[in-house]
C-alpha positions in Angstrom: -63.6 -14.5 0.5 -66.4 -13.1 -1.5 -66.0 -9.8 0.0 -62.4 -9.7 -1.1 -63.5 -9.9 -4.7 -65.1 -6.5 -4.6 -61.7 -5.0 -4.1 -60.5 -5.9 -7.5 -61.8 -5.4 -11.1 -61.3 -9.2 -11.7 -57.8 -8.6 -13.0 -58.8 -10.0 -16.3 -58.9 -13.3 -14.6 -61.7 -14.9 -16.6 -59.8 -14.2 -19.8 -56.5 -15.4 -18.2 -58.1 -18.7 -17.3 -59.3 -19.1 -20.9 -55.9 -18.6 -22.0 -54.6 -21.1 -19.5 -57.1 -23.6 -21.0 -55.4 -23.1 -24.4 -52.0 -23.3 -22.8 -53.0 -26.4 -20.9 -53.2 -28.1 -24.2 -51.4 -31.4 -23.6 -52.3 -31.9 -20.3 -53.5 -35.7 -15.5 -53.2 -35.7 -12.3 -49.4 -35.9 -11.8 -48.5 -35.2 -8.2 -47.1 -31.8 -8.9 -43.6 -32.8 -7.6 -40.5 -31.2 -9.0 -39.0 -32.6 -12.2 -36.8 -35.7 -12.0 -33.0 -35.6 -11.8 -31.3 -35.1 -15.1 -33.2 -32.0 -16.1 -31.5 -30.1 -18.9 -30.2 -26.6 -18.4 -33.6 -25.3 -19.8 -35.5 -27.3 -17.2 -37.1 -29.8 -19.5 -36.4 -33.4 -18.9 -36.3 -34.6 -22.5 -33.9 -36.0 -25.0 -33.1 -33.2 -27.6 -35.2 -33.3 -30.7 -33.2 -32.0 -33.6 -34.9 -29.4 -35.7 -36.9 -31.1 -38.5 -37.0 -34.4 -36.6 -40.1 -36.6 -37.4 -42.8 -36.1 -34.9 -42.8 -39.9 -34.1 -39.3 -39.6 -32.6 -40.3 -37.1 -30.1 -38.8 -37.9 -26.7 -40.7 -38.3 -23.5 -40.1 -35.8 -20.9 -41.3 -33.6 -18.0 -41.8 -29.8 -17.9 -42.4 -27.9 -14.6 -43.5 -24.3 -15.5 -43.9 -21.4 -13.2 -47.0 -19.4 -14.1 -47.1 -15.6 -13.9 -49.6 -12.9 -14.5 -47.9 -9.6 -15.3 -44.7 -11.0 -13.8 -46.4 -12.1 -10.4 -46.4 -15.7 -9.6 -49.8 -17.2 -9.5 -49.1 -21.1 -9.7 -47.5 -23.9 -11.5 -48.3 -26.3 -14.4 -46.6 -29.6 -14.7 -46.5 -31.8 -18.0 -45.3 -35.3 -18.3 -45.0 -37.1 -21.6 -44.3 -40.9 -21.3 -44.0 -44.0 -23.4 -43.2 -45.0 -26.9 -44.6 -43.0 -30.0 -47.0 -45.9 -30.7 -48.6 -45.6 -27.3 -47.8 -42.4 -25.6 -49.5 -40.9 -22.5 -49.6 -37.2 -21.6 -50.4 -36.0 -18.1 -50.6 -32.5 -16.5 -51.6 -30.7 -13.5 -52.3 -26.9 -13.1 -52.7 -25.0 -9.8 -53.4 -21.2 -9.9 -54.2 -19.0 -6.9 -54.5 -15.2 -7.4 -54.1 -13.3 -4.1 -54.9 -9.7 -3.1 -53.9 -8.4 0.3 -53.3 -12.0 1.4 -56.7 -13.2 0.3 -57.3 -15.6 -2.5 -59.6 -13.9 -5.0 -59.3 -16.5 -7.8 -58.7 -20.2 -7.8 -58.1 -22.5 -10.8 -57.4 -26.2 -10.9 -57.0 -28.4 -14.0 -55.8 -32.0 -14.6 -55.9 -34.0 -17.6 -54.8 -37.3 -19.2 -54.3 -38.0 -22.8 -53.5 -41.1 -24.7 -51.8 -40.9 -28.1 -51.0 -43.2 -31.0 -48.3 -41.8 -33.2 -49.2 -38.2 -33.8 -52.9 -38.6 -33.2 -54.9 -38.1 -30.0 -56.8 -41.3 -29.1 -58.5 -40.3 -25.9 -58.7 -37.5 -23.3 -60.1 -37.1 -19.8 -59.9 -33.9 -17.9 -61.3 -32.2 -14.9 -61.3 -28.4 -14.2 -62.3 -26.3 -11.3 -62.7 -22.8 -12.7 -63.1 -20.8 -9.5 -65.8 -23.1 -8.2 -67.3 -24.0 -11.6 -66.6 -27.7 -12.4 -66.1 -28.9 -16.0 -65.3 -32.4 -17.2 -64.3 -33.9 -20.5 -64.3 -37.5 -21.5 -63.7 -38.3 -25.2 -62.3 -41.1 -27.4 -61.3 -40.7 -31.0 -60.8 -43.4 -33.7 -58.4 -42.3 -36.2 -58.9 -43.6 -39.9 -55.9 -44.4 -41.9 -52.3 -43.7 -40.9 -51.6 -42.3 -37.5 -50.2 -39.0 -38.6 -51.5 -35.6 -37.9 -51.9 -33.1 -40.8 -53.1 -29.6 -41.5 -56.1 -31.1 -43.2 -57.3 -33.1 -40.2 -61.0 -33.2 -39.9 -63.0 -32.4 -36.7 -64.8 -35.2 -34.9 -68.4 -35.7 -36.1 -69.7 -36.3 -32.5 -70.9 -33.6 -30.2 -68.2 -31.6 -28.4 -70.2 -31.1 -25.2 -67.6 -30.9 -22.5 -69.6 -33.0 -19.9 -70.4 -35.9 -22.2 -68.5 -38.9 -23.3 -68.1 -39.2 -27.0 -66.6 -41.5 -29.6 -65.7 -39.7 -32.7 -64.1 -40.4 -36.0 -61.3 -38.2 -37.4 -58.5 -38.5 -39.8 -56.2 -37.4 -37.0 -56.6 -34.8 -34.4 -54.1 -33.2 -32.0 -54.6 -31.2 -28.7 -52.5 -28.2 -27.8 -49.5 -30.5 -27.6 -46.7 -27.8 -27.4 -44.1 -30.6 -26.9 -44.9 -32.1 -30.2 -42.9 -30.9 -33.4 -46.0 -31.3 -35.6 -48.2 -28.9 -33.5 -47.0 -25.9 -35.6 -48.4 -27.5 -38.8 -52.0 -27.8 -37.5 -55.2 -26.0 -38.4 -57.5 -27.5 -35.8 -56.7 -28.4 -32.2 -58.8 -29.9 -29.3 -59.1 -27.7 -26.2 -58.7 -30.0 -23.2 -60.7 -27.9 -20.8 -63.8 -27.5 -23.0 -63.6 -30.6 -25.3 -64.3 -28.3 -28.3 -62.3 -28.2 -31.5 -60.7 -24.8 -32.1 -59.6 -23.3 -35.4 -55.9 -22.3 -35.2 -53.6 -20.1 -37.4 -49.9 -20.6 -36.6 -47.3 -18.1 -37.9 -43.5 -18.2 -37.5 -42.1 -15.1 -35.8 -38.5 -13.9 -35.8 -36.2 -15.7 -33.4 -35.4 -14.2 -30.1 -33.8 -14.9 -26.7 -35.8 -16.1 -23.7 -34.5 -16.3 -20.1 -34.6 -19.9 -19.0 -33.3 -21.2 -15.7 -31.3 -18.1 -15.2 -29.6 -17.8 -18.6 -30.6 -16.5 -22.0 -31.5 -19.0 -24.6 -31.7 -18.4 -28.3 -35.3 -19.5 -29.3 -37.7 -20.0 -32.1 -41.1 -18.4 -31.8 -44.5 -19.0 -33.2 -47.8 -17.1 -32.9 -51.0 -19.2 -32.3 -54.3 -17.5 -32.9 -57.1 -19.8 -31.6 -60.8 -19.4 -32.4 -63.2 -21.5 -30.5 -66.7 -22.4 -31.8 -69.0 -19.4 -31.5 -71.5 -19.6 -28.5 -75.2 -19.0 -29.2 -75.7 -15.2 -29.7 -72.0 -14.4 -28.9 -69.1 -13.9 -31.3 -66.1 -16.3 -31.1 -63.4 -15.1 -28.7 -60.1 -15.3 -30.2 -56.9 -15.9 -28.1 -53.3 -15.3 -29.2 -50.4 -17.3 -27.7 -46.7 -17.2 -28.3 -44.8 -20.6 -28.3 -41.1 -20.7 -27.6 -38.7 -23.5 -28.4 -35.0 -23.8 -28.0 -33.4 -23.0 -31.3 -30.6 -25.6 -30.8 -32.8 -28.7 -30.3 -36.5 -27.7 -30.7 -37.4 -28.3 -27.0 -40.4 -26.5 -25.6 -39.3 -23.7 -23.2 -42.0 -21.2 -22.8 -45.4 -19.8 -23.6 -47.1 -16.3 -23.3 -50.7 -15.2 -23.7 -51.9 -11.5 -23.8 -55.2 -11.4 -21.8 -57.8 -8.7 -21.0 -56.4 -5.3 -20.3 -53.1 -6.1 -22.0 -52.0 -8.3 -19.1 -49.5 -11.1 -19.9 -49.9 -14.7 -18.7 -46.5 -16.4 -19.0 -45.1 -19.9 -18.5 -41.4 -20.1 -17.7 -39.1 -22.9 -16.7 -37.3 -21.9 -13.4 
């Protein structure tokens, strides 16, 4: 296994996994089974959310994404959103295996569970196996005032150490909840793999079409530029993502990230 690693220049995998951490934003431990019956034509089991709908009316649903690196399948990422707006739970499970000549040269597992009240993240637990490196996050947040996320959300005052439990106070904080209409109005988001608060800049891009479940879907696009806290002695490593939503009803239908060497990590609904 280790010998196999010497055959490849890492394929930009470390950066790809960092991108996956951002993509895995709303993310536990679902069983990874295919989506329930009644999936829409775009593959998302969710009641349509009209454009401009209030975030509190966001429907529950399930999304089963195929994950590809430069067009080659490397795994899956399943998201499940359940419950009423006042007490929503979000779970996900990611499994990536990059192979070369039949050998697994990189392995990634991530599972997380989030608890929401309205538009605000209340608690998160996550476990990640980053090619043998374990990372755990266990945090609880107490939102002051109304349960509504806004661009002026304040970062938690407690430590953002990924391995420690923390209770923090925040006006309202969101994770990378791509299913949530209010995501595109945020300036700070919680990274579920690291437990850190990232600064984000979100820009609307021109509409375009995206292949979903074998057909072309007219879609809205946004560019997310995420900047995590700078590590000691190292500059912050920015990551750009492209978020795709069905133009007809606002459903989440895809994500892209450009990683090291110009490679593209993509999430698509089969």
